[in-house]
N, C-alpha and C positions, 0 to 999 in steps of 0.2 A: 762230706762233712760240711754243714752249713755254718758260716761264720759271718759276722758283720763288724767291721770297724772302718774308720775313715781311711786307714792305710790300704786296706783291701779294695775299697771303692776307688781310691786314687789309682790303684794298680789297674783296675778295669778301665778307667778313664784313659790311662796311659796306653793301654793295649789298643783301644779303639781309636785313639787320636788320629792315627794315620789311615784309618779305614773310613773314608768320607761317606760312603753310601751304606745305609742299612736297609734291609728288607723289613718294612713296617707292615705287620700283619694285624688286621682287625677282624671283627665279626660283623658280617652284613645282616640286613633285616631278615634273611631267611635262615640265619644261624651258620652260614658257610664262612670259612676262613678266606680272606682275600688279602693279597699283598701287593705292595708297590715300593719301589726304591725311593727313599728320602735321604737328603743330605743332613747328617747330624751336625748340629751347631755347637753343642756343648754337653758334657756330663758334669754337672756342678757338684760342689762339696756336700750338698744336701741329698744327693741321690736322685736328681732330676735330669732327665735327658730332654734336650730342646731341639725342636725343628721349626722351620717356617713352612706354611702351606697357605693355600687359598681357601677361603670360606666357601668357594664354589666347587671345590673338589668333591666328587660324589661320595667318597668315603667319610667326609666330615659328618654327614648325617648319621652314619653308622656309629661314629664315636659318641654322638649325643645319646644314642639308644643303648650302647654297650661300650663302656670305657676300657674293657680288658683288651690289652694289646701285647704283642711280642715284637721285638726288634732284634734281628739277627745280623751279625757282622761276620764276614769271612775274609781272611787274607790268605789265600791258598799258597802263595809263594813262601809265606812265613809260617805256614801250618798253624794258623791261629783261627779259632772259631769261638764266637761269643753269642750267647742267647740272653736276652733281657726281657723279663716280663714285668708288667706294671699296669697302671691305670692312667689313661690319657685324659687331658682336659684342654679345651681351647681357650686361649686367652688373647685379649687385645691389651697388650702392656707395652706402651711406647718406650718406656725407659729400658725394658729388657730387650725389645727389638733393636734399639739403638746400640746396646751393648753387644749383641750378637751379629749385627749387620755386617755383611761382607759384600763388596761390590759385585760379586758373581751372582748374588741373590737377585740383583736388579734385572737379570735376564728373564726372570719369572715374574717380577713385579715392576713393570716399567714406571709406575708412579713412586717407586722407592718406598721409603717408610711411610709416605702418605697414601700409598695405594689402598683404596677402600676394601680390597679383598684380602689383604695381608693379615694373617693370624698366626699365632704361635701355638704349637702343640707342646705341652709339658707332660712328659711321661714320668709319673712318680714311680720310681723303680721299687718293685717288691722283691725281686730276686734277679741276680745275675749269675750266669754260669759260663765258665770258659774252659777251653781245652787249648793248651799252648805247647807245641812240640819245640823243645829247645835244641834238639840234636840235628845234625846235618842230614841232608837227604840220603847220603850214603849210609849213615848209621841207621836211619829209619828203614832203608831197603834191607840191610843186613839183619835187622831184628825181624822184619817181616819174613825174610827168606828162612831164618832159623825157625820161626813159628810154623811155617809151612812144612818144614822138614820134620820137626818134632811133634807137630799136632797140638802143641800148647799155644794158647794165645800169647801174643807179645806182651811183655810187661814193661812198665816204666816208659811207655812211648811218649806220654805227654803229661804235663802238669794239668791237673783238673781241680777246679775249685768252684764251690757253690757259695754264694754270698746272699744271705737274707738281709734285706734292707728295712722293710716294713712288715 
């Protein structure tokens, strides 16, 4: 079921808050999907996911030619999986960069906020989908074992939600 409201978007933001790295997938010039890990900085109330990157990163050219992206997050220990699709754009926004700045980012940008290659990626989320298993590993194991014995797929293993944003 596809739903959108600020509470559901806030729920997704809460789920991925502790998952620092997302696999950011874009489409290269030959039409192939390519991925790299990026550190998410924020999922804001307007449905935008923010990242820092360098304007010299090879995939930045790809974003200029095709803005369609997917960012996936996984916390295997918590059995949480999130997939976000949207449109990416590159911005040089000093005020937003200051808001999102974290001293750890300086490792990648020695010039800090004045680094000439520092740019922001704003992903305008179109859809977010997540699977979140709330039961313990033991309960999950028992459900899987029962499914293997009965030949019926396990039911109610995870909360699954699809959220249409744009």
